[in-house]
C-alpha positions as CSV (number, residue, x, y, z in Angstrom):
1,X,0.0,0.0,0.0
2,X,1.5,3.4,-0.9
3,X,1.9,6.0,1.8
4,X,-1.1,8.3,2.3
5,X,0.1,11.4,4.1
6,X,-2.7,13.2,6.0
7,X,-4.3,13.7,9.4
8,X,-4.3,10.9,12.0
9,X,-8.1,10.6,11.8
10,X,-7.7,9.5,8.1
11,X,-5.4,6.7,9.2
12,X,-8.0,5.6,11.8
13,X,-10.7,5.6,9.3
14,X,-8.6,3.6,6.9
15,X,-8.1,1.0,9.7
16,X,-11.9,1.0,10.3
17,X,-12.7,0.4,6.7
18,X,-10.1,-2.3,6.5
19,X,-11.5,-4.2,9.6
20,X,-15.0,-3.9,8.1
21,X,-13.7,-5.5,4.9
22,X,-12.2,-8.4,6.8
23,X,-8.5,-7.4,6.7
24,X,-6.1,-8.6,9.3
25,X,-4.4,-5.8,11.1
26,X,-0.7,-6.3,11.7
27,X,0.9,-4.0,14.3
28,X,4.7,-4.0,14.3
29,X,5.3,-1.3,16.9
30,X,3.5,0.7,19.6
31,X,-0.2,0.1,19.6
32,X,-1.2,3.8,19.6
33,X,-3.1,3.5,16.3
34,X,-5.1,0.5,17.5
35,X,-6.0,2.4,20.7
36,X,-7.2,5.4,18.7
37,X,-9.3,3.0,16.5
38,X,-10.9,1.5,19.6
39,X,-11.5,5.0,21.1
40,X,-13.2,6.3,17.9
41,X,-15.1,3.1,17.2
42,X,-15.7,1.3,20.6
43,X,-15.8,-2.5,20.2
44,X,-14.2,-2.7,16.8
45,X,-11.1,-4.5,17.9
46,X,-13.3,-7.2,19.3
47,X,-14.3,-8.0,15.7
48,X,-10.8,-7.5,14.2
49,X,-8.2,-10.1,13.2
50,X,-5.0,-8.8,14.8
51,X,-1.4,-9.9,14.7
52,X,0.7,-8.0,17.1
53,X,4.5,-8.0,17.4
54,X,4.8,-7.5,21.1
55,X,3.8,-8.9,24.4
56,X,5.5,-11.1,27.0
57,X,4.3,-14.7,27.1
58,X,6.9,-16.1,29.5
59,X,10.6,-16.5,30.1
60,X,12.8,-17.2,27.0
61,X,14.2,-20.7,26.5
62,X,17.7,-21.5,27.4
63,X,20.2,-19.9,25.1
64,X,18.1,-16.7,24.4
65,X,18.8,-13.4,26.2
66,X,17.2,-13.4,29.7
67,X,14.8,-10.5,28.9
68,X,11.7,-10.0,30.9
69,X,8.5,-8.0,30.1
70,X,10.2,-4.7,30.7
71,X,12.3,-5.3,27.5
72,X,9.2,-5.6,25.3
73,X,9.5,-2.2,23.5
74,X,6.4,-2.5,21.3
75,X,4.0,-2.7,24.2
76,X,6.0,-0.9,26.9
77,X,6.5,2.3,24.8
78,X,2.8,3.0,24.9
79,X,1.3,1.0,27.8
80,X,-1.8,3.2,27.9
81,X,-2.5,2.3,24.3
82,X,-2.0,-1.4,24.9
83,X,-4.4,-1.2,27.9
84,X,-6.9,0.8,25.8
85,X,-6.8,-1.9,23.1
86,X,-7.7,-4.5,25.8
87,X,-5.5,-7.1,24.2
88,X,-5.5,-10.6,25.4
89,X,-2.7,-13.1,24.7
90,X,-3.2,-15.7,22.1
91,X,-2.3,-19.3,22.6
92,X,1.4,-20.2,22.1
93,X,1.9,-21.7,18.7
Protein backbone atom coordinates (compact mmCIF):
# COMPACT_ATOMS: atom_id res chain seq x y z
CA UNK A 1 0.00 0.00 0.00
CA UNK A 2 1.49 3.39 -0.93
CA UNK A 3 1.92 6.04 1.79
CA UNK A 4 -1.08 8.31 2.26
CA UNK A 5 0.11 11.44 4.10
CA UNK A 6 -2.67 13.18 5.98
CA UNK A 7 -4.28 13.68 9.37
CA UNK A 8 -4.27 10.87 11.95
CA UNK A 9 -8.06 10.58 11.75
CA UNK A 10 -7.69 9.53 8.11
CA UNK A 11 -5.43 6.67 9.19
CA UNK A 12 -7.95 5.61 11.84
CA UNK A 13 -10.74 5.61 9.26
CA UNK A 14 -8.60 3.55 6.87
CA UNK A 15 -8.12 1.02 9.68
CA UNK A 16 -11.89 1.00 10.34
CA UNK A 17 -12.70 0.36 6.69
CA UNK A 18 -10.06 -2.35 6.53
CA UNK A 19 -11.51 -4.15 9.57
CA UNK A 20 -15.02 -3.90 8.11
CA UNK A 21 -13.75 -5.52 4.91
CA UNK A 22 -12.20 -8.41 6.81
CA UNK A 23 -8.54 -7.38 6.68
CA UNK A 24 -6.07 -8.64 9.26
CA UNK A 25 -4.39 -5.76 11.07
CA UNK A 26 -0.69 -6.26 11.73
CA UNK A 27 0.92 -4.02 14.35
CA UNK A 28 4.71 -3.98 14.28
CA UNK A 29 5.32 -1.27 16.86
CA UNK A 30 3.51 0.68 19.56
CA UNK A 31 -0.25 0.11 19.63
CA UNK A 32 -1.23 3.78 19.59
CA UNK A 33 -3.14 3.53 16.30
CA UNK A 34 -5.13 0.53 17.53
CA UNK A 35 -6.02 2.39 20.73
CA UNK A 36 -7.22 5.36 18.67
CA UNK A 37 -9.27 3.03 16.48
CA UNK A 38 -10.92 1.53 19.56
CA UNK A 39 -11.48 5.00 21.07
CA UNK A 40 -13.21 6.32 17.93
CA UNK A 41 -15.10 3.07 17.23
CA UNK A 42 -15.69 1.29 20.56
CA UNK A 43 -15.77 -2.49 20.25
CA UNK A 44 -14.23 -2.66 16.78
CA UNK A 45 -11.10 -4.49 17.92
CA UNK A 46 -13.32 -7.24 19.27
CA UNK A 47 -14.28 -7.98 15.66
CA UNK A 48 -10.83 -7.53 14.15
CA UNK A 49 -8.25 -10.12 13.25
CA UNK A 50 -5.04 -8.83 14.84
CA UNK A 51 -1.42 -9.87 14.66
CA UNK A 52 0.71 -7.96 17.14
CA UNK A 53 4.47 -8.01 17.37
CA UNK A 54 4.79 -7.51 21.09
CA UNK A 55 3.83 -8.90 24.41
CA UNK A 56 5.48 -11.10 26.96
CA UNK A 57 4.33 -14.70 27.12
CA UNK A 58 6.94 -16.13 29.46
CA UNK A 59 10.64 -16.49 30.10
CA UNK A 60 12.78 -17.17 27.04
CA UNK A 61 14.15 -20.65 26.46
CA UNK A 62 17.73 -21.52 27.36
CA UNK A 63 20.23 -19.86 25.07
CA UNK A 64 18.13 -16.74 24.44
CA UNK A 65 18.78 -13.40 26.19
CA UNK A 66 17.22 -13.37 29.69
CA UNK A 67 14.84 -10.52 28.90
CA UNK A 68 11.66 -9.97 30.87
CA UNK A 69 8.49 -8.01 30.10
CA UNK A 70 10.25 -4.69 30.74
CA UNK A 71 12.27 -5.26 27.54
CA UNK A 72 9.19 -5.55 25.31
CA UNK A 73 9.51 -2.24 23.49
CA UNK A 74 6.42 -2.54 21.28
CA UNK A 75 4.01 -2.72 24.21
CA UNK A 76 6.00 -0.88 26.88
CA UNK A 77 6.54 2.28 24.80
CA UNK A 78 2.78 3.01 24.93
CA UNK A 79 1.32 0.97 27.78
CA UNK A 80 -1.77 3.18 27.87
CA UNK A 81 -2.53 2.28 24.26
CA UNK A 82 -2.02 -1.43 24.93
CA UNK A 83 -4.43 -1.24 27.85
CA UNK A 84 -6.94 0.77 25.81
CA UNK A 85 -6.84 -1.88 23.10
CA UNK A 86 -7.68 -4.47 25.81
CA UNK A 87 -5.51 -7.06 24.16
CA UNK A 88 -5.55 -10.64 25.37
CA UNK A 89 -2.72 -13.05 24.69
CA UNK A 90 -3.23 -15.71 22.06
CA UNK A 91 -2.30 -19.34 22.64
CA UNK A 92 1.35 -20.18 22.10
CA UNK A 93 1.89 -21.69 18.70
